[in-house]
LUMMI-170841 format. One record per residue (C-alpha): chain; residue in three letters; x, y, z. Coordinates in steps of 0.05 Angstrom, whole numbers, padded with zeros to 5 digits. Layout:
<atoms>
<atom><zake>A</zake><kenu>ALA</kenu><px>X</px><py>Y</py><pz>Z</pz></atom>
...
</atoms>
This chain:
<atoms>
<atom><zake>A</zake><kenu>MET</kenu><px>-00002</px><py>00001</py><pz>00003</pz></atom>
<atom><zake>A</zake><kenu>LYS</kenu><px>00026</px><py>00068</py><pz>-00024</pz></atom>
<atom><zake>A</zake><kenu>GLU</kenu><px>00050</px><py>00121</py><pz>00031</pz></atom>
<atom><zake>A</zake><kenu>THR</kenu><px>-00007</px><py>00166</py><pz>00001</pz></atom>
<atom><zake>A</zake><kenu>THR</kenu><px>-00063</px><py>00116</py><pz>00009</pz></atom>
<atom><zake>A</zake><kenu>ARG</kenu><px>-00046</px><py>00105</py><pz>00079</pz></atom>
<atom><zake>A</zake><kenu>THR</kenu><px>-00048</px><py>00174</py><pz>00090</pz></atom>
<atom><zake>A</zake><kenu>ALA</kenu><px>-00111</px><py>00182</py><pz>00057</pz></atom>
<atom><zake>A</zake><kenu>LEU</kenu><px>-00144</px><py>00118</py><pz>00097</pz></atom>
<atom><zake>A</zake><kenu>LEU</kenu><px>-00119</px><py>00148</py><pz>00163</pz></atom>
<atom><zake>A</zake><kenu>PHE</kenu><px>-00150</px><py>00217</py><pz>00152</pz></atom>
<atom><zake>A</zake><kenu>ALA</kenu><px>-00217</px><py>00177</py><pz>00132</pz></atom>
<atom><zake>A</zake><kenu>VAL</kenu><px>-00221</px><py>00140</py><pz>00198</pz></atom>
<atom><zake>A</zake><kenu>ILE</kenu><px>-00207</px><py>00200</py><pz>00233</pz></atom>
<atom><zake>A</zake><kenu>ALA</kenu><px>-00264</px><py>00236</py><pz>00203</pz></atom>
<atom><zake>A</zake><kenu>VAL</kenu><px>-00311</px><py>00178</py><pz>00219</pz></atom>
<atom><zake>A</zake><kenu>VAL</kenu><px>-00285</px><py>00178</py><pz>00286</pz></atom>
<atom><zake>A</zake><kenu>GLY</kenu><px>-00300</px><py>00246</py><pz>00289</pz></atom>
<atom><zake>A</zake><kenu>VAL</kenu><px>-00372</px><py>00244</py><pz>00259</pz></atom>
<atom><zake>A</zake><kenu>ILE</kenu><px>-00381</px><py>00190</py><pz>00306</pz></atom>
<atom><zake>A</zake><kenu>SER</kenu><px>-00361</px><py>00222</py><pz>00365</pz></atom>
<atom><zake>A</zake><kenu>TYR</kenu><px>-00393</px><py>00281</py><pz>00349</pz></atom>
<atom><zake>A</zake><kenu>GLN</kenu><px>-00462</px><py>00254</py><pz>00340</pz></atom>
<atom><zake>A</zake><kenu>TYR</kenu><px>-00465</px><py>00204</py><pz>00410</pz></atom>
<atom><zake>A</zake><kenu>PHE</kenu><px>-00424</px><py>00242</py><pz>00447</pz></atom>
<atom><zake>A</zake><kenu>LEU</kenu><px>-00401</px><py>00320</py><pz>00434</pz></atom>
<atom><zake>A</zake><kenu>ARG</kenu><px>-00482</px><py>00338</py><pz>00405</pz></atom>
<atom><zake>A</zake><kenu>PRO</kenu><px>-00523</px><py>00312</py><pz>00464</pz></atom>
<atom><zake>A</zake><kenu>PHE</kenu><px>-00472</px><py>00351</py><pz>00506</pz></atom>
<atom><zake>A</zake><kenu>ILE</kenu><px>-00481</px><py>00409</py><pz>00466</pz></atom>
<atom><zake>A</zake><kenu>GLU</kenu><px>-00552</px><py>00410</py><pz>00471</pz></atom>
<atom><zake>A</zake><kenu>GLN</kenu><px>-00563</px><py>00390</py><pz>00543</pz></atom>
<atom><zake>A</zake><kenu>GLU</kenu><px>-00510</px><py>00445</py><pz>00564</pz></atom>
<atom><zake>A</zake><kenu>PRO</kenu><px>-00556</px><py>00499</py><pz>00581</pz></atom>
<atom><zake>A</zake><kenu>GLN</kenu><px>-00598</px><py>00455</py><pz>00620</pz></atom>
<atom><zake>A</zake><kenu>VAL</kenu><px>-00548</px><py>00436</py><pz>00665</pz></atom>
<atom><zake>A</zake><kenu>GLN</kenu><px>-00523</px><py>00512</py><pz>00674</pz></atom>
<atom><zake>A</zake><kenu>GLN</kenu><px>-00593</px><py>00530</py><pz>00691</pz></atom>
<atom><zake>A</zake><kenu>VAL</kenu><px>-00591</px><py>00479</py><pz>00749</pz></atom>
<atom><zake>A</zake><kenu>LEU</kenu><px>-00531</px><py>00490</py><pz>00770</pz></atom>
<atom><zake>A</zake><kenu>THR</kenu><px>-00535</px><py>00570</py><pz>00776</pz></atom>
<atom><zake>A</zake><kenu>GLU</kenu><px>-00616</px><py>00569</py><pz>00792</pz></atom>
<atom><zake>A</zake><kenu>ASN</kenu><px>-00628</px><py>00597</py><pz>00878</pz></atom>
<atom><zake>A</zake><kenu>SER</kenu><px>-00628</px><py>00532</py><pz>00913</pz></atom>
<atom><zake>A</zake><kenu>THR</kenu><px>-00641</px><py>00537</py><pz>00992</pz></atom>
<atom><zake>A</zake><kenu>TRP</kenu><px>-00678</px><py>00497</py><pz>01044</pz></atom>
<atom><zake>A</zake><kenu>SER</kenu><px>-00683</px><py>00503</py><pz>01117</pz></atom>
<atom><zake>A</zake><kenu>VAL</kenu><px>-00706</px><py>00458</py><pz>01183</pz></atom>
<atom><zake>A</zake><kenu>THR</kenu><px>-00720</px><py>00486</py><pz>01250</pz></atom>
<atom><zake>A</zake><kenu>LEU</kenu><px>-00742</px><py>00450</py><pz>01307</pz></atom>
<atom><zake>A</zake><kenu>GLN</kenu><px>-00772</px><py>00490</py><pz>01363</pz></atom>
<atom><zake>A</zake><kenu>GLU</kenu><px>-00773</px><py>00447</py><pz>01432</pz></atom>
<atom><zake>A</zake><kenu>TYR</kenu><px>-00824</px><py>00474</py><pz>01490</pz></atom>
<atom><zake>A</zake><kenu>ILE</kenu><px>-00790</px><py>00435</py><pz>01553</pz></atom>
<atom><zake>A</zake><kenu>LEU</kenu><px>-00852</px><py>00430</py><pz>01605</pz></atom>
<atom><zake>A</zake><kenu>SER</kenu><px>-00806</px><py>00418</py><pz>01664</pz></atom>
<atom><zake>A</zake><kenu>GLY</kenu><px>-00727</px><py>00423</py><pz>01683</pz></atom>
<atom><zake>A</zake><kenu>PRO</kenu><px>-00683</px><py>00484</py><pz>01680</pz></atom>
<atom><zake>A</zake><kenu>ILE</kenu><px>-00690</px><py>00491</py><pz>01609</pz></atom>
<atom><zake>A</zake><kenu>ALA</kenu><px>-00757</px><py>00523</py><pz>01584</pz></atom>
<atom><zake>A</zake><kenu>ALA</kenu><px>-00746</px><py>00521</py><pz>01509</pz></atom>
<atom><zake>A</zake><kenu>GLN</kenu><px>-00701</px><py>00500</py><pz>01454</pz></atom>
<atom><zake>A</zake><kenu>THR</kenu><px>-00685</px><py>00519</py><pz>01381</pz></atom>
<atom><zake>A</zake><kenu>TYR</kenu><px>-00644</px><py>00484</py><pz>01332</pz></atom>
<atom><zake>A</zake><kenu>ARG</kenu><px>-00648</px><py>00515</py><pz>01258</pz></atom>
<atom><zake>A</zake><kenu>LEU</kenu><px>-00599</px><py>00486</py><pz>01200</pz></atom>
<atom><zake>A</zake><kenu>SER</kenu><px>-00601</px><py>00529</py><pz>01138</pz></atom>
<atom><zake>A</zake><kenu>ASN</kenu><px>-00571</px><py>00524</py><pz>01068</pz></atom>
<atom><zake>A</zake><kenu>ASP</kenu><px>-00567</px><py>00582</py><pz>01025</pz></atom>
<atom><zake>A</zake><kenu>ASN</kenu><px>-00539</px><py>00561</py><pz>00957</pz></atom>
<atom><zake>A</zake><kenu>GLY</kenu><px>-00490</px><py>00510</py><pz>00987</pz></atom>
<atom><zake>A</zake><kenu>ARG</kenu><px>-00476</px><py>00558</py><pz>01046</pz></atom>
<atom><zake>A</zake><kenu>THR</kenu><px>-00498</px><py>00517</py><pz>01110</pz></atom>
<atom><zake>A</zake><kenu>THR</kenu><px>-00509</px><py>00548</py><pz>01176</pz></atom>
<atom><zake>A</zake><kenu>MET</kenu><px>-00530</px><py>00527</py><pz>01244</pz></atom>
<atom><zake>A</zake><kenu>PHE</kenu><px>-00571</px><py>00564</py><pz>01291</pz></atom>
<atom><zake>A</zake><kenu>TYR</kenu><px>-00584</px><py>00541</py><pz>01370</pz></atom>
<atom><zake>A</zake><kenu>ALA</kenu><px>-00619</px><py>00583</py><pz>01418</pz></atom>
<atom><zake>A</zake><kenu>ALA</kenu><px>-00644</px><py>00561</py><pz>01499</pz></atom>
<atom><zake>A</zake><kenu>THR</kenu><px>-00682</px><py>00596</py><pz>01550</pz></atom>
<atom><zake>A</zake><kenu>ASN</kenu><px>-00679</px><py>00583</py><pz>01626</pz></atom>
<atom><zake>A</zake><kenu>ARG</kenu><px>-00741</px><py>00558</py><pz>01662</pz></atom>
<atom><zake>A</zake><kenu>ALA</kenu><px>-00751</px><py>00631</py><pz>01694</pz></atom>
<atom><zake>A</zake><kenu>GLY</kenu><px>-00750</px><py>00662</py><pz>01618</pz></atom>
<atom><zake>A</zake><kenu>THR</kenu><px>-00701</px><py>00714</py><pz>01644</pz></atom>
<atom><zake>A</zake><kenu>GLU</kenu><px>-00641</px><py>00692</py><pz>01602</pz></atom>
<atom><zake>A</zake><kenu>THR</kenu><px>-00635</px><py>00666</py><pz>01536</pz></atom>
<atom><zake>A</zake><kenu>LYS</kenu><px>-00565</px><py>00646</py><pz>01502</pz></atom>
<atom><zake>A</zake><kenu>GLU</kenu><px>-00554</px><py>00627</py><pz>01428</pz></atom>
<atom><zake>A</zake><kenu>PHE</kenu><px>-00504</px><py>00617</py><pz>01376</pz></atom>
<atom><zake>A</zake><kenu>THR</kenu><px>-00500</px><py>00614</py><pz>01296</pz></atom>
<atom><zake>A</zake><kenu>VAL</kenu><px>-00437</px><py>00580</py><pz>01264</pz></atom>
<atom><zake>A</zake><kenu>PRO</kenu><px>-00420</px><py>00561</py><pz>01189</pz></atom>
<atom><zake>A</zake><kenu>LEU</kenu><px>-00413</px><py>00492</py><pz>01175</pz></atom>
<atom><zake>A</zake><kenu>VAL</kenu><px>-00363</px><py>00452</py><pz>01124</pz></atom>
<atom><zake>A</zake><kenu>GLY</kenu><px>-00377</px><py>00394</py><pz>01086</pz></atom>
<atom><zake>A</zake><kenu>PRO</kenu><px>-00439</px><py>00351</py><pz>01067</pz></atom>
<atom><zake>A</zake><kenu>GLU</kenu><px>-00467</px><py>00327</py><pz>01133</pz></atom>
<atom><zake>A</zake><kenu>GLY</kenu><px>-00522</px><py>00385</py><pz>01130</pz></atom>
<atom><zake>A</zake><kenu>THR</kenu><px>-00546</px><py>00357</py><pz>01070</pz></atom>
<atom><zake>A</zake><kenu>PHE</kenu><px>-00545</px><py>00290</py><pz>01091</pz></atom>
<atom><zake>A</zake><kenu>LEU</kenu><px>-00588</px><py>00306</py><pz>01150</pz></atom>
<atom><zake>A</zake><kenu>PHE</kenu><px>-00642</px><py>00343</py><pz>01102</pz></atom>
<atom><zake>A</zake><kenu>GLU</kenu><px>-00647</px><py>00283</py><pz>01061</pz></atom>
<atom><zake>A</zake><kenu>GLN</kenu><px>-00651</px><py>00233</py><pz>01119</pz></atom>
<atom><zake>A</zake><kenu>LEU</kenu><px>-00709</px><py>00277</py><pz>01157</pz></atom>
<atom><zake>A</zake><kenu>ARG</kenu><px>-00740</px><py>00271</py><pz>01081</pz></atom>
<atom><zake>A</zake><kenu>ALA</kenu><px>-00746</px><py>00200</py><pz>01087</pz></atom>
<atom><zake>A</zake><kenu>ASP</kenu><px>-00762</px><py>00206</py><pz>01160</pz></atom>
<atom><zake>A</zake><kenu>GLY</kenu><px>-00823</px><py>00238</py><pz>01132</pz></atom>
<atom><zake>A</zake><kenu>ILE</kenu><px>-00821</px><py>00318</py><pz>01149</pz></atom>
<atom><zake>A</zake><kenu>TRP</kenu><px>-00861</px><py>00332</py><pz>01087</pz></atom>
<atom><zake>A</zake><kenu>ASP</kenu><px>-00915</px><py>00285</py><pz>01105</pz></atom>
<atom><zake>A</zake><kenu>VAL</kenu><px>-00920</px><py>00264</py><pz>01180</pz></atom>
<atom><zake>A</zake><kenu>ASP</kenu><px>-00983</px><py>00280</py><pz>01208</pz></atom>
<atom><zake>A</zake><kenu>GLU</kenu><px>-01002</px><py>00335</py><pz>01255</pz></atom>
<atom><zake>A</zake><kenu>LYS</kenu><px>-01007</px><py>00311</py><pz>01327</pz></atom>
<atom><zake>A</zake><kenu>ALA</kenu><px>-01054</px><py>00334</py><pz>01383</pz></atom>
<atom><zake>A</zake><kenu>VAL</kenu><px>-01017</px><py>00357</py><pz>01447</pz></atom>
<atom><zake>A</zake><kenu>ARG</kenu><px>-01026</px><py>00295</py><pz>01493</pz></atom>
<atom><zake>A</zake><kenu>PRO</kenu><px>-01056</px><py>00307</py><pz>01561</pz></atom>
<atom><zake>A</zake><kenu>ASP</kenu><px>-01001</px><py>00331</py><pz>01609</pz></atom>
<atom><zake>A</zake><kenu>PRO</kenu><px>-00950</px><py>00339</py><pz>01561</pz></atom>
<atom><zake>A</zake><kenu>LYS</kenu><px>-00868</px><py>00331</py><pz>01572</pz></atom>
<atom><zake>A</zake><kenu>LEU</kenu><px>-00848</px><py>00361</py><pz>01512</pz></atom>
<atom><zake>A</zake><kenu>GLU</kenu><px>-00877</px><py>00394</py><pz>01458</pz></atom>
<atom><zake>A</zake><kenu>CYS</kenu><px>-00844</px><py>00409</py><pz>01394</pz></atom>
<atom><zake>A</zake><kenu>ILE</kenu><px>-00861</px><py>00449</py><pz>01330</pz></atom>
<atom><zake>A</zake><kenu>MET</kenu><px>-00819</px><py>00435</py><pz>01263</pz></atom>
<atom><zake>A</zake><kenu>GLU</kenu><px>-00815</px><py>00465</py><pz>01201</pz></atom>
<atom><zake>A</zake><kenu>VAL</kenu><px>-00781</px><py>00462</py><pz>01135</pz></atom>
<atom><zake>A</zake><kenu>ASP</kenu><px>-00780</px><py>00497</py><pz>01072</pz></atom>
<atom><zake>A</zake><kenu>GLN</kenu><px>-00742</px><py>00487</py><pz>01000</pz></atom>
<atom><zake>A</zake><kenu>THR</kenu><px>-00735</px><py>00535</py><pz>00944</pz></atom>
<atom><zake>A</zake><kenu>LEU</kenu><px>-00703</px><py>00509</py><pz>00883</pz></atom>
<atom><zake>A</zake><kenu>GLY</kenu><px>-00707</px><py>00561</py><pz>00822</pz></atom>
<atom><zake>A</zake><kenu>ASP</kenu><px>-00776</px><py>00585</py><pz>00814</pz></atom>
<atom><zake>A</zake><kenu>ASP</kenu><px>-00814</px><py>00526</py><pz>00852</pz></atom>
<atom><zake>A</zake><kenu>GLY</kenu><px>-00818</px><py>00513</py><pz>00929</pz></atom>
<atom><zake>A</zake><kenu>GLY</kenu><px>-00850</px><py>00493</py><pz>00984</pz></atom>
<atom><zake>A</zake><kenu>THR</kenu><px>-00864</px><py>00498</py><pz>01061</pz></atom>
<atom><zake>A</zake><kenu>ARG</kenu><px>-00895</px><py>00466</py><pz>01121</pz></atom>
<atom><zake>A</zake><kenu>SER</kenu><px>-00902</px><py>00463</py><pz>01190</pz></atom>
<atom><zake>A</zake><kenu>PHE</kenu><px>-00922</px><py>00414</py><pz>01245</pz></atom>
<atom><zake>A</zake><kenu>SER</kenu><px>-00933</px><py>00397</py><pz>01319</pz></atom>
<atom><zake>A</zake><kenu>PHE</kenu><px>-00936</px><py>00343</py><pz>01365</pz></atom>
<atom><zake>A</zake><kenu>SER</kenu><px>-00920</px><py>00327</py><pz>01432</pz></atom>
<atom><zake>A</zake><kenu>ASP</kenu><px>-00883</px><py>00277</py><pz>01465</pz></atom>
<atom><zake>A</zake><kenu>PRO</kenu><px>-00848</px><py>00244</py><pz>01407</pz></atom>
<atom><zake>A</zake><kenu>ARG</kenu><px>-00824</px><py>00183</py><pz>01454</pz></atom>
<atom><zake>A</zake><kenu>PHE</kenu><px>-00896</px><py>00163</py><pz>01470</pz></atom>
<atom><zake>A</zake><kenu>TRP</kenu><px>-00911</px><py>00160</py><pz>01399</pz></atom>
<atom><zake>A</zake><kenu>ALA</kenu><px>-00852</px><py>00119</py><pz>01384</pz></atom>
<atom><zake>A</zake><kenu>THR</kenu><px>-00867</px><py>00069</py><pz>01433</pz></atom>
<atom><zake>A</zake><kenu>THR</kenu><px>-00944</px><py>00064</py><pz>01444</pz></atom>
<atom><zake>A</zake><kenu>THR</kenu><px>-00984</px><py>00000</py><pz>01438</pz></atom>
<atom><zake>A</zake><kenu>ALA</kenu><px>-01051</px><py>00041</py><pz>01426</pz></atom>
<atom><zake>A</zake><kenu>LYS</kenu><px>-01094</px><py>00041</py><pz>01373</pz></atom>
<atom><zake>A</zake><kenu>GLU</kenu><px>-01146</px><py>00084</py><pz>01335</pz></atom>
<atom><zake>A</zake><kenu>TYR</kenu><px>-01214</px><py>00051</py><pz>01321</pz></atom>
<atom><zake>A</zake><kenu>ASP</kenu><px>-01266</px><py>00079</py><pz>01270</pz></atom>
<atom><zake>A</zake><kenu>LEU</kenu><px>-01336</px><py>00077</py><pz>01309</pz></atom>
<atom><zake>A</zake><kenu>LYS</kenu><px>-01396</px><py>00055</py><pz>01265</pz></atom>
<atom><zake>A</zake><kenu>LEU</kenu><px>-01452</px><py>00072</py><pz>01305</pz></atom>
<atom><zake>A</zake><kenu>PRO</kenu><px>-01524</px><py>00069</py><pz>01286</pz></atom>
<atom><zake>A</zake><kenu>PRO</kenu><px>-01556</px><py>00136</py><pz>01267</pz></atom>
<atom><zake>A</zake><kenu>LYS</kenu><px>-01614</px><py>00127</py><pz>01322</pz></atom>
<atom><zake>A</zake><kenu>GLY</kenu><px>-01625</px><py>00073</py><pz>01377</pz></atom>
<atom><zake>A</zake><kenu>ALA</kenu><px>-01596</px><py>00016</py><pz>01419</pz></atom>
<atom><zake>A</zake><kenu>ILE</kenu><px>-01536</px><py>-00022</py><pz>01393</pz></atom>
<atom><zake>A</zake><kenu>GLY</kenu><px>-01559</px><py>-00094</py><pz>01382</pz></atom>
<atom><zake>A</zake><kenu>ASP</kenu><px>-01520</px><py>-00150</py><pz>01403</pz></atom>
<atom><zake>A</zake><kenu>SER</kenu><px>-01512</px><py>-00178</py><pz>01332</pz></atom>
<atom><zake>A</zake><kenu>ALA</kenu><px>-01484</px><py>-00106</py><pz>01310</pz></atom>
<atom><zake>A</zake><kenu>LEU</kenu><px>-01433</px><py>-00099</py><pz>01369</pz></atom>
<atom><zake>A</zake><kenu>SER</kenu><px>-01378</px><py>-00132</py><pz>01327</pz></atom>
<atom><zake>A</zake><kenu>ALA</kenu><px>-01380</px><py>-00076</py><pz>01278</pz></atom>
<atom><zake>A</zake><kenu>VAL</kenu><px>-01370</px><py>-00022</py><pz>01321</pz></atom>
<atom><zake>A</zake><kenu>GLY</kenu><px>-01298</px><py>-00004</py><pz>01336</pz></atom>
<atom><zake>A</zake><kenu>SER</kenu><px>-01275</px><py>-00040</py><pz>01269</pz></atom>
<atom><zake>A</zake><kenu>GLY</kenu><px>-01213</px><py>-00033</py><pz>01237</pz></atom>
<atom><zake>A</zake><kenu>GLY</kenu><px>-01161</px><py>-00015</py><pz>01289</pz></atom>
<atom><zake>A</zake><kenu>LYS</kenu><px>-01106</px><py>00027</py><pz>01268</pz></atom>
<atom><zake>A</zake><kenu>ASP</kenu><px>-01037</px><py>00023</py><pz>01304</pz></atom>
<atom><zake>A</zake><kenu>LEU</kenu><px>-01019</px><py>00092</py><pz>01328</pz></atom>
<atom><zake>A</zake><kenu>ARG</kenu><px>-00945</px><py>00080</py><pz>01338</pz></atom>
<atom><zake>A</zake><kenu>ASP</kenu><px>-00903</px><py>00114</py><pz>01295</pz></atom>
<atom><zake>A</zake><kenu>PRO</kenu><px>-00829</px><py>00126</py><pz>01315</pz></atom>
<atom><zake>A</zake><kenu>ARG</kenu><px>-00814</px><py>00181</py><pz>01256</pz></atom>
<atom><zake>A</zake><kenu>TYR</kenu><px>-00821</px><py>00236</py><pz>01304</pz></atom>
<atom><zake>A</zake><kenu>LEU</kenu><px>-00776</px><py>00214</py><pz>01347</pz></atom>
<atom><zake>A</zake><kenu>GLU</kenu><px>-00724</px><py>00192</py><pz>01296</pz></atom>
<atom><zake>A</zake><kenu>MET</kenu><px>-00727</px><py>00268</py><pz>01271</pz></atom>
<atom><zake>A</zake><kenu>VAL</kenu><px>-00726</px><py>00303</py><pz>01334</pz></atom>
<atom><zake>A</zake><kenu>GLN</kenu><px>-00665</px><py>00256</py><pz>01366</pz></atom>
<atom><zake>A</zake><kenu>ALA</kenu><px>-00629</px><py>00263</py><pz>01291</pz></atom>
<atom><zake>A</zake><kenu>ILE</kenu><px>-00632</px><py>00342</py><pz>01298</pz></atom>
<atom><zake>A</zake><kenu>GLU</kenu><px>-00614</px><py>00344</py><pz>01369</pz></atom>
<atom><zake>A</zake><kenu>ALA</kenu><px>-00553</px><py>00304</py><pz>01353</pz></atom>
<atom><zake>A</zake><kenu>PHE</kenu><px>-00531</px><py>00330</py><pz>01292</pz></atom>
<atom><zake>A</zake><kenu>GLY</kenu><px>-00462</px><py>00377</py><pz>01286</pz></atom>
<atom><zake>A</zake><kenu>PRO</kenu><px>-00395</px><py>00366</py><pz>01305</pz></atom>
<atom><zake>A</zake><kenu>SER</kenu><px>-00369</px><py>00359</py><pz>01366</pz></atom>
<atom><zake>A</zake><kenu>THR</kenu><px>-00347</px><py>00437</py><pz>01381</pz></atom>
<atom><zake>A</zake><kenu>VAL</kenu><px>-00421</px><py>00449</py><pz>01361</pz></atom>
<atom><zake>A</zake><kenu>VAL</kenu><px>-00453</px><py>00388</py><pz>01411</pz></atom>
<atom><zake>A</zake><kenu>ASP</kenu><px>-00404</px><py>00417</py><pz>01463</pz></atom>
<atom><zake>A</zake><kenu>ALA</kenu><px>-00430</px><py>00487</py><pz>01453</pz></atom>
<atom><zake>A</zake><kenu>GLU</kenu><px>-00501</px><py>00470</py><pz>01462</pz></atom>
<atom><zake>A</zake><kenu>SER</kenu><px>-00495</px><py>00434</py><pz>01521</pz></atom>
<atom><zake>A</zake><kenu>LYS</kenu><px>-00445</px><py>00493</py><pz>01562</pz></atom>
<atom><zake>A</zake><kenu>ILE</kenu><px>-00505</px><py>00539</py><pz>01545</pz></atom>
<atom><zake>A</zake><kenu>ARG</kenu><px>-00551</px><py>00491</py><pz>01581</pz></atom>
<atom><zake>A</zake><kenu>ALA</kenu><px>-00507</px><py>00480</py><pz>01635</pz></atom>
<atom><zake>A</zake><kenu>GLU</kenu><px>-00497</px><py>00556</py><pz>01643</pz></atom>
<atom><zake>A</zake><kenu>LEU</kenu><px>-00578</px><py>00558</py><pz>01641</pz></atom>
<atom><zake>A</zake><kenu>ALA</kenu><px>-00588</px><py>00507</py><pz>01687</pz></atom>
<atom><zake>A</zake><kenu>ALA</kenu><px>-00544</px><py>00548</py><pz>01738</pz></atom>
<atom><zake>A</zake><kenu>THR</kenu><px>-00591</px><py>00594</py><pz>01735</pz></atom>
<atom><zake>A</zake><kenu>ALA</kenu><px>-00639</px><py>00556</py><pz>01774</pz></atom>
<atom><zake>A</zake><kenu>LEU</kenu><px>-00601</px><py>00545</py><pz>01828</pz></atom>
<atom><zake>A</zake><kenu>HIS</kenu><px>-00586</px><py>00627</py><pz>01837</pz></atom>
<atom><zake>A</zake><kenu>PRO</kenu><px>-00650</px><py>00654</py><pz>01801</pz></atom>
<atom><zake>A</zake><kenu>ILE</kenu><px>-00643</px><py>00727</py><pz>01770</pz></atom>
<atom><zake>A</zake><kenu>PRO</kenu><px>-00701</px><py>00766</py><pz>01801</pz></atom>
<atom><zake>A</zake><kenu>PRO</kenu><px>-00756</px><py>00789</py><pz>01767</pz></atom>
<atom><zake>A</zake><kenu>ARG</kenu><px>-00754</px><py>00864</py><pz>01743</pz></atom>
</atoms>
């Protein structure tokens, strides 16, 4: 085979490879690149807030808030003593993907769809949780409340749909239909979300929260006189 023929064949192979590469690799990328850039540059924010009201002990209330603004994550914590005379708080930036991992865990636990729970009699802990998210022009927010998440995680109670007659007494033959369809009320998701948020953060953040609680607890030993 002549040198000119080999050269021509080489250029022909290169041209074929170039056409195939453009058709199956480069062209799809060029067509999708504007959409990819739009996703990368559009506004993306989310936040999760847990507000706790503690009905006994030296701490009356705690607030945990985790926020992400286009990749910048911050954490806020505040606590108030039982007398309501002193509140301590801090806000710190966080580095790494742990905040996003927590947000995805809370989504999997049902933060967007768990039911609101009525406050139980003589509650020990009342919680309000709020979540919001924005992606470009779309987004959503919701808040829900519940009390005593440990109760809901361990209870054996059931809920029954009562099918009472519109009038008159219930005969013996109809007793089996009353209270049928019992639904298990046990739901560990509330406790799982609360514990995940309370335990979140590097050791320095967790230690700072513990220090604040200890300082506020000390005010219960030496109460601040009311003004």
